[in-house]
VMD Tcl script that builds the backbone (N, CA, C; Angstrom):
set m [mol new atoms 372]
animate dup $m
set s [atomselect $m all]
$s set {name element resname resid chain x y z} {
  {N N MET 1 A 120.587 121.326 86.587}
  {CA C MET 1 A 121.815 121.395 87.351}
  {C C MET 1 A 122.909 121.976 86.473}
  {N N ALA 2 A 123.597 122.959 86.957}
  {CA C ALA 2 A 124.621 123.653 86.176}
  {C C ALA 2 A 125.877 122.790 86.036}
  {N N GLN 3 A 126.478 122.861 84.861}
  {CA C GLN 3 A 127.720 122.132 84.615}
  {C C GLN 3 A 128.904 122.902 85.195}
  {N N GLU 4 A 129.827 122.178 85.787}
  {CA C GLU 4 A 131.076 122.766 86.260}
  {C C GLU 4 A 132.193 122.508 85.272}
  {N N GLY 5 A 131.997 121.547 84.390}
  {CA C GLY 5 A 133.021 121.186 83.421}
  {C C GLY 5 A 133.993 120.176 84.000}
  {N N ARG 6 A 134.728 119.530 83.111}
  {CA C ARG 6 A 135.783 118.604 83.518}
  {C C ARG 6 A 137.099 119.207 83.040}
  {N N TYR 7 A 138.007 119.435 83.953}
  {CA C TYR 7 A 139.266 120.090 83.639}
  {C C TYR 7 A 140.340 119.038 83.418}
  {N N GLU 8 A 141.134 119.256 82.368}
  {CA C GLU 8 A 142.194 118.315 82.020}
  {C C GLU 8 A 143.420 119.087 81.580}
  {N N ILE 9 A 144.543 118.403 81.618}
  {CA C ILE 9 A 145.781 118.933 81.032}
  {C C ILE 9 A 146.084 118.045 79.834}
  {N N ARG 10 A 146.142 118.664 78.649}
  {CA C ARG 10 A 146.401 117.932 77.407}
  {C C ARG 10 A 147.496 118.633 76.638}
  {N N SER 11 A 148.549 117.940 76.355}
  {CA C SER 11 A 149.658 118.455 75.540}
  {C C SER 11 A 150.127 119.822 76.004}
  {N N GLY 12 A 150.220 119.993 77.316}
  {CA C GLY 12 A 150.726 121.251 77.858}
  {C C GLY 12 A 149.703 122.376 77.930}
  {N N TRP 13 A 148.427 122.044 77.774}
  {CA C TRP 13 A 147.364 123.050 77.823}
  {C C TRP 13 A 146.301 122.665 78.838}
  {N N TRP 14 A 145.756 123.647 79.520}
  {CA C TRP 14 A 144.562 123.452 80.335}
  {C C TRP 14 A 143.368 123.453 79.391}
  {N N VAL 15 A 142.501 122.460 79.513}
  {CA C VAL 15 A 141.270 122.427 78.723}
  {C C VAL 15 A 140.106 122.134 79.656}
  {N N VAL 16 A 138.919 122.597 79.252}
  {CA C VAL 16 A 137.695 122.255 79.968}
  {C C VAL 16 A 136.793 121.532 78.976}
  {N N ARG 17 A 136.147 120.468 79.439}
  {CA C ARG 17 A 135.217 119.698 78.608}
  {C C ARG 17 A 133.829 119.811 79.206}
  {N N PHE 18 A 132.845 119.986 78.332}
  {CA C PHE 18 A 131.466 120.166 78.778}
  {C C PHE 18 A 130.522 119.750 77.668}
  {N N ARG 19 A 129.277 119.540 78.006}
  {CA C ARG 19 A 128.254 119.166 77.030}
  {C C ARG 19 A 127.492 120.408 76.584}
  {N N ASP 20 A 127.186 120.450 75.287}
  {CA C ASP 20 A 126.452 121.572 74.717}
  {C C ASP 20 A 125.276 121.022 73.917}
  {N N SER 21 A 124.193 121.768 73.877}
  {CA C SER 21 A 123.010 121.382 73.094}
  {C C SER 21 A 123.045 122.124 71.762}
  {N N VAL 22 A 122.868 121.377 70.680}
  {CA C VAL 22 A 122.833 121.956 69.340}
  {C C VAL 22 A 121.633 121.392 68.591}
  {N N VAL 23 A 121.157 122.132 67.593}
  {CA C VAL 23 A 120.068 121.653 66.739}
  {C C VAL 23 A 120.701 121.046 65.500}
  {N N GLU 24 A 120.392 119.771 65.271}
  {CA C GLU 24 A 120.929 119.060 64.131}
  {C C GLU 24 A 119.793 118.294 63.461}
  {N N HIS 25 A 119.475 118.646 62.227}
  {CA C HIS 25 A 118.378 118.032 61.479}
  {C C HIS 25 A 117.053 118.155 62.228}
  {N N GLY 26 A 116.846 119.299 62.859}
  {CA C GLY 26 A 115.588 119.557 63.538}
  {C C GLY 26 A 115.485 118.974 64.931}
  {N N GLN 27 A 116.503 118.288 65.379}
  {CA C GLN 27 A 116.492 117.663 66.706}
  {C C GLN 27 A 117.567 118.297 67.583}
  {N N VAL 28 A 117.273 118.458 68.860}
  {CA C VAL 28 A 118.260 118.967 69.802}
  {C C VAL 28 A 119.127 117.798 70.248}
  {N N LYS 29 A 120.445 117.937 70.071}
  {CA C LYS 29 A 121.382 116.880 70.446}
  {C C LYS 29 A 122.407 117.442 71.419}
  {N N ARG 30 A 122.928 116.586 72.275}
  {CA C ARG 30 A 123.979 116.955 73.228}
  {C C ARG 30 A 125.313 116.482 72.663}
  {N N ILE 31 A 126.279 117.402 72.577}
  {CA C ILE 31 A 127.601 117.028 72.094}
  {C C ILE 31 A 128.645 117.448 73.113}
  {N N LEU 32 A 129.769 116.744 73.104}
  {CA C LEU 32 A 130.866 117.042 74.015}
  {C C LEU 32 A 131.780 118.062 73.368}
  {N N ARG 33 A 132.017 119.159 74.043}
  {CA C ARG 33 A 132.900 120.214 73.541}
  {C C ARG 33 A 134.155 120.270 74.404}
  {N N THR 34 A 135.256 120.675 73.797}
  {CA C THR 34 A 136.513 120.891 74.500}
  {C C THR 34 A 136.992 122.290 74.167}
  {N N GLN 35 A 137.342 123.057 75.190}
  {CA C GLN 35 A 137.814 124.419 74.994}
  {C C GLN 35 A 139.193 124.577 75.628}
  {N N ARG 36 A 140.182 125.014 74.823}
  {CA C ARG 36 A 141.523 125.271 75.337}
  {C C ARG 36 A 141.497 126.580 76.114}
  {N N LEU 37 A 142.101 126.569 77.315}
  {CA C LEU 37 A 142.025 127.722 78.197}
  {C C LEU 37 A 143.343 128.477 78.335}
  {N N ALA 38 A 144.411 127.780 78.709}
  {CA C ALA 38 A 145.702 128.442 78.926}
  {C C ALA 38 A 146.803 127.393 78.921}
  {N N SER 39 A 148.010 127.853 78.718}
  {CA C SER 39 A 149.165 126.982 78.748}
  {C C SER 39 A 149.494 126.605 80.197}
  {N N THR 40 A 149.994 125.395 80.386}
  {CA C THR 40 A 150.382 124.980 81.731}
  {C C THR 40 A 151.631 125.701 82.206}
  {N N THR 41 A 152.381 126.328 81.288}
  {CA C THR 41 A 153.523 127.141 81.714}
  {C C THR 41 A 153.056 128.478 82.266}
  {N N GLU 42 A 151.900 128.966 81.810}
  {CA C GLU 42 A 151.341 130.222 82.313}
  {C C GLU 42 A 150.658 130.036 83.657}
  {N N VAL 43 A 149.886 128.959 83.788}
  {CA C VAL 43 A 149.133 128.700 85.019}
  {C C VAL 43 A 149.499 127.299 85.502}
  {N N LYS 44 A 150.117 127.240 86.636}
  {CA C LYS 44 A 150.583 125.969 87.202}
  {C C LYS 44 A 149.490 125.297 88.031}
  {N N LEU 45 A 149.655 123.998 88.225}
  {CA C LEU 45 A 148.791 123.236 89.118}
  {C C LEU 45 A 149.003 123.711 90.552}
  {N N LYS 46 A 148.003 123.504 91.374}
  {CA C LYS 46 A 148.165 123.816 92.795}
  {C C LYS 46 A 149.248 122.914 93.380}
  {N N ARG 47 A 149.875 123.394 94.409}
  {CA C ARG 47 A 150.976 122.677 95.050}
  {C C ARG 47 A 150.512 121.315 95.569}
  {N N ASN 48 A 151.368 120.315 95.443}
  {CA C ASN 48 A 151.130 118.952 95.927}
  {C C ASN 48 A 149.938 118.272 95.249}
  {N N THR 49 A 149.644 118.631 94.008}
  {CA C THR 49 A 148.586 117.960 93.257}
  {C C THR 49 A 149.134 117.519 91.909}
  {N N ALA 50 A 148.483 116.552 91.312}
  {CA C ALA 50 A 148.889 116.056 89.999}
  {C C ALA 50 A 147.662 115.533 89.281}
  {N N PRO 51 A 147.646 115.637 87.958}
  {CA C PRO 51 A 146.518 115.056 87.213}
  {C C PRO 51 A 146.586 113.536 87.254}
  {N N ASP 52 A 145.448 112.885 87.009}
  {CA C ASP 52 A 145.455 111.422 86.965}
  {C C ASP 52 A 146.086 110.953 85.656}
  {N N LYS 53 A 146.099 109.652 85.419}
  {CA C LYS 53 A 146.802 109.121 84.240}
  {C C LYS 53 A 146.179 109.567 82.915}
  {N N HIS 54 A 144.921 110.049 82.937}
  {CA C HIS 54 A 144.261 110.532 81.727}
  {C C HIS 54 A 144.368 112.049 81.581}
  {N N GLY 55 A 145.010 112.706 82.529}
  {CA C GLY 55 A 145.163 114.155 82.471}
  {C C GLY 55 A 144.087 114.924 83.200}
  {N N CYS 56 A 143.107 114.235 83.785}
  {CA C CYS 56 A 142.010 114.913 84.501}
  {C C CYS 56 A 142.516 115.455 85.835}
  {N N VAL 57 A 141.989 116.619 86.182}
  {CA C VAL 57 A 142.345 117.268 87.436}
  {C C VAL 57 A 141.071 117.418 88.260}
  {N N ALA 58 A 141.144 117.068 89.538}
  {CA C ALA 58 A 139.979 117.197 90.418}
  {C C ALA 58 A 139.567 118.664 90.497}
  {N N LEU 59 A 138.269 118.907 90.572}
  {CA C LEU 59 A 137.736 120.265 90.554}
  {C C LEU 59 A 138.349 121.142 91.646}
  {N N GLU 60 A 138.538 120.585 92.828}
  {CA C GLU 60 A 139.099 121.397 93.922}
  {C C GLU 60 A 140.587 121.699 93.718}
  {N N ASP 61 A 141.262 120.963 92.816}
  {CA C ASP 61 A 142.679 121.208 92.543}
  {C C ASP 61 A 142.919 122.146 91.363}
  {N N VAL 62 A 141.856 122.551 90.689}
  {CA C VAL 62 A 141.994 123.451 89.531}
  {C C VAL 62 A 142.229 124.878 90.037}
  {N N PRO 63 A 143.257 125.563 89.514}
  {CA C PRO 63 A 143.509 126.936 89.956}
  {C C PRO 63 A 142.315 127.851 89.650}
  {N N THR 64 A 142.097 128.831 90.504}
  {CA C THR 64 A 140.958 129.744 90.331}
  {C C THR 64 A 141.078 130.549 89.041}
  {N N ASP 65 A 142.300 130.828 88.585}
  {CA C ASP 65 A 142.490 131.540 87.318}
  {C C ASP 65 A 141.913 130.743 86.145}
  {N N ILE 66 A 142.131 129.447 86.159}
  {CA C ILE 66 A 141.626 128.591 85.075}
  {C C ILE 66 A 140.108 128.519 85.136}
  {N N ARG 67 A 139.553 128.387 86.322}
  {CA C ARG 67 A 138.096 128.352 86.454}
  {C C ARG 67 A 137.469 129.663 85.999}
  {N N ALA 68 A 138.140 130.777 86.253}
  {CA C ALA 68 A 137.627 132.079 85.811}
  {C C ALA 68 A 137.639 132.191 84.284}
  {N N VAL 69 A 138.663 131.643 83.644}
  {CA C VAL 69 A 138.735 131.674 82.177}
  {C C VAL 69 A 137.648 130.789 81.573}
  {N N ALA 70 A 137.336 129.669 82.234}
  {CA C ALA 70 A 136.328 128.734 81.724}
  {C C ALA 70 A 134.905 129.217 81.964}
  {N N ARG 71 A 134.702 130.117 82.927}
  {CA C ARG 71 A 133.352 130.539 83.333}
  {C C ARG 71 A 132.486 131.028 82.166}
  {N N PRO 72 A 132.956 131.878 81.239}
  {CA C PRO 72 A 132.069 132.323 80.140}
  {C C PRO 72 A 131.553 131.173 79.268}
  {N N TYR 73 A 132.388 130.171 79.024}
  {CA C TYR 73 A 131.958 129.024 78.213}
  {C C TYR 73 A 130.893 128.214 78.950}
  {N N LEU 74 A 131.104 128.004 80.246}
  {CA C LEU 74 A 130.146 127.229 81.036}
  {C C LEU 74 A 128.848 127.998 81.265}
  {N N ASP 75 A 128.944 129.328 81.442}
  {CA C ASP 75 A 127.731 130.139 81.595}
  {C C ASP 75 A 126.862 130.059 80.347}
  {N N ARG 76 A 127.496 130.026 79.182}
  {CA C ARG 76 A 126.747 129.957 77.928}
  {C C ARG 76 A 125.954 128.659 77.843}
  {N N VAL 77 A 126.572 127.533 78.170}
  {CA C VAL 77 A 125.850 126.261 78.072}
  {C C VAL 77 A 124.907 126.039 79.243}
  {N N ASN 78 A 125.136 126.715 80.351}
  {CA C ASN 78 A 124.244 126.590 81.504}
  {C C ASN 78 A 123.035 127.498 81.389}
  {N N GLY 79 A 122.984 128.329 80.355}
  {CA C GLY 79 A 121.819 129.181 80.146}
  {C C GLY 79 A 121.910 130.530 80.809}
  {N N SER 80 A 123.026 130.849 81.434}
  {CA C SER 80 A 123.168 132.134 82.112}
  {C C SER 80 A 123.232 133.300 81.135}
  {N N SER 81 A 123.589 133.017 79.886}
  {CA C SER 81 A 123.711 134.095 78.904}
  {C C SER 81 A 122.543 134.125 77.933}
  {N N GLY 82 A 121.493 133.334 78.191}
  {CA C GLY 82 A 120.325 133.310 77.307}
  {C C GLY 82 A 120.505 132.402 76.103}
  {N N HIS 83 A 121.589 131.649 76.043}
  {CA C HIS 83 A 121.833 130.734 74.929}
  {C C HIS 83 A 120.916 129.520 75.045}
  {N N GLU 84 A 120.167 129.268 74.011}
  {CA C GLU 84 A 119.343 128.067 73.949}
  {C C GLU 84 A 119.472 127.515 72.543}
  {N N PRO 85 A 119.583 126.190 72.377}
  {CA C PRO 85 A 119.800 125.642 71.044}
  {C C PRO 85 A 118.670 125.958 70.081}
  {N N GLU 86 A 117.443 126.113 70.586}
  {CA C GLU 86 A 116.325 126.400 69.706}
  {C C GLU 86 A 116.485 127.759 69.038}
  {N N LYS 87 A 117.243 128.657 69.632}
  {CA C LYS 87 A 117.463 129.974 69.030}
  {C C LYS 87 A 118.397 129.896 67.831}
  {N N ASN 88 A 119.102 128.779 67.670}
  {CA C ASN 88 A 120.012 128.603 66.545}
  {C C ASN 88 A 119.359 127.876 65.383}
  {N N ARG 89 A 118.089 127.595 65.493}
  {CA C ARG 89 A 117.377 126.847 64.467}
  {C C ARG 89 A 117.091 127.746 63.264}
  {N N ARG 90 A 117.319 127.232 62.075}
  {CA C ARG 90 A 116.996 127.975 60.853}
  {C C ARG 90 A 115.495 127.986 60.644}
  {N N LEU 91 A 115.007 129.017 59.980}
  {CA C LEU 91 A 113.576 129.150 59.760}
  {C C LEU 91 A 113.017 127.982 58.951}
  {N N GLY 92 A 113.715 127.585 57.890}
  {CA C GLY 92 A 113.253 126.462 57.077}
  {C C GLY 92 A 113.200 125.162 57.866}
  {N N ASP 93 A 114.181 124.978 58.722}
  {CA C ASP 93 A 114.230 123.798 59.578}
  {C C ASP 93 A 113.048 123.793 60.546}
  {N N PHE 94 A 112.760 124.940 61.141}
  {CA C PHE 94 A 111.607 125.064 62.041}
  {C C PHE 94 A 110.311 124.782 61.287}
  {N N TYR 95 A 110.192 125.353 60.086}
  {CA C TYR 95 A 108.971 125.201 59.282}
  {C C TYR 95 A 108.704 123.724 58.982}
  {N N GLU 96 A 109.738 123.004 58.542}
  {CA C GLU 96 A 109.541 121.622 58.133}
  {C C GLU 96 A 109.427 120.646 59.302}
  {N N ASN 97 A 110.117 120.917 60.398}
  {CA C ASN 97 A 110.160 119.939 61.493}
  {C C ASN 97 A 109.228 120.250 62.662}
  {N N VAL 98 A 108.740 121.490 62.754}
  {CA C VAL 98 A 107.857 121.855 63.869}
  {C C VAL 98 A 106.497 122.317 63.351}
  {N N TYR 99 A 106.513 123.346 62.497}
  {CA C TYR 99 A 105.255 123.953 62.059}
  {C C TYR 99 A 104.415 123.004 61.195}
  {N N LEU 100 A 104.995 122.432 60.136}
  {CA C LEU 100 A 104.213 121.553 59.258}
  {C C LEU 100 A 103.633 120.339 59.992}
  {N N PRO 101 A 104.409 119.617 60.801}
  {CA C PRO 101 A 103.786 118.504 61.530}
  {C C PRO 101 A 102.640 118.959 62.437}
  {N N HIS 102 A 102.781 120.142 63.029}
  {CA C HIS 102 A 101.710 120.657 63.889}
  {C C HIS 102 A 100.431 120.927 63.102}
  {N N ILE 103 A 100.537 121.649 61.975}
  {CA C ILE 103 A 99.313 121.986 61.239}
  {C C ILE 103 A 98.705 120.764 60.570}
  {N N MET 104 A 99.519 119.773 60.246}
  {CA C MET 104 A 98.964 118.553 59.647}
  {C C MET 104 A 98.097 117.804 60.653}
  {N N ARG 105 A 98.411 117.923 61.924}
  {CA C ARG 105 A 97.592 117.283 62.955}
  {C C ARG 105 A 96.393 118.130 63.348}
  {N N ALA 106 A 96.540 119.465 63.294}
  {CA C ALA 106 A 95.553 120.333 63.919}
  {C C ALA 106 A 94.600 121.037 62.942}
  {N N LYS 107 A 94.911 121.078 61.661}
  {CA C LYS 107 A 94.123 121.894 60.728}
  {C C LYS 107 A 93.345 121.045 59.731}
  {N N ALA 108 A 92.344 121.681 59.135}
  {CA C ALA 108 A 91.502 121.027 58.127}
  {C C ALA 108 A 92.265 120.927 56.805}
  {N N ALA 109 A 91.758 120.075 55.911}
  {CA C ALA 109 A 92.422 119.835 54.628}
  {C C ALA 109 A 92.529 121.112 53.793}
  {N N SER 110 A 91.517 121.956 53.815}
  {CA C SER 110 A 91.569 123.190 53.026}
  {C C SER 110 A 92.684 124.115 53.520}
  {N N THR 111 A 92.877 124.177 54.806}
  {CA C THR 111 A 93.949 124.999 55.368}
  {C C THR 111 A 95.310 124.429 54.990}
  {N N LEU 112 A 95.423 123.106 55.010}
  {CA C LEU 112 A 96.684 122.469 54.631}
  {C C LEU 112 A 97.033 122.769 53.180}
  {N N ASN 113 A 96.040 122.675 52.273}
  {CA C ASN 113 A 96.288 122.954 50.861}
  {C C ASN 113 A 96.771 124.391 50.667}
  {N N ARG 114 A 96.141 125.328 51.329}
  {CA C ARG 114 A 96.530 126.729 51.203}
  {C C ARG 114 A 97.954 126.948 51.755}
  {N N THR 115 A 98.270 126.292 52.856}
  {CA C THR 115 A 99.598 126.421 53.459}
  {C C THR 115 A 100.665 125.840 52.547}
  {N N PHE 116 A 100.409 124.669 51.963}
  {CA C PHE 116 A 101.382 124.063 51.071}
  {C C PHE 116 A 101.562 124.908 49.811}
  {N N ASP 117 A 100.472 125.505 49.294}
  {CA C ASP 117 A 100.582 126.377 48.129}
  {C C ASP 117 A 101.465 127.585 48.437}
  {N N ARG 118 A 101.287 128.188 49.617}
  {CA C ARG 118 A 102.123 129.330 50.012}
  {C C ARG 118 A 103.582 128.908 50.126}
  {N N HIS 119 A 103.796 127.745 50.693}
  {CA C HIS 119 A 105.170 127.261 50.864}
  {C C HIS 119 A 105.853 127.093 49.508}
  {N N GLN 120 A 105.143 126.512 48.532}
  {CA C GLN 120 A 105.718 126.332 47.211}
  {C C GLN 120 A 106.008 127.679 46.540}
  {N N THR 121 A 105.112 128.670 46.743}
  {CA C THR 121 A 105.334 129.998 46.175}
  {C C THR 121 A 106.570 130.649 46.764}
  {N N LEU 122 A 106.769 130.503 48.074}
  {CA C LEU 122 A 107.921 131.096 48.736}
  {C C LEU 122 A 109.229 130.434 48.340}
  {N N ARG 123 A 109.201 129.177 48.034}
  {CA C ARG 123 A 110.432 128.439 47.682}
  {C C ARG 123 A 110.909 128.793 46.288}
  {N N HIS 124 A 110.025 129.296 45.428}
  {CA C HIS 124 A 110.427 129.582 44.025}
  {C C HIS 124 A 110.681 131.022 43.815}
}
mol reanalyze $m
mol bondsrecalc $m
mol representation Tube
mol addrep $m
């Protein structure tokens, strides 16, 4: 399901909040991101609407200009731009957290010894 984001007004700025997937220590984690979009003096709230006490604005009350500015950020996390957290993984991280555990389960001892020897040669 695609994220629409949560729109808020904070310190005179329109912001959108959304969850993003990142690779941290070999694991994919979800983190909350906040992106500043525009000043509230540049883009006003729709007529007869107001944010709640926390600054949140209902999705239907967010101006279309603000939603258009937020769209590239939301498309990136929704996968519309080909962004996937696994593509941000470092080679060494992949080797230690994905490849080595796999070959330790699937390969014979002689293959493991040869693989570890190659790894040590590459590290030096």
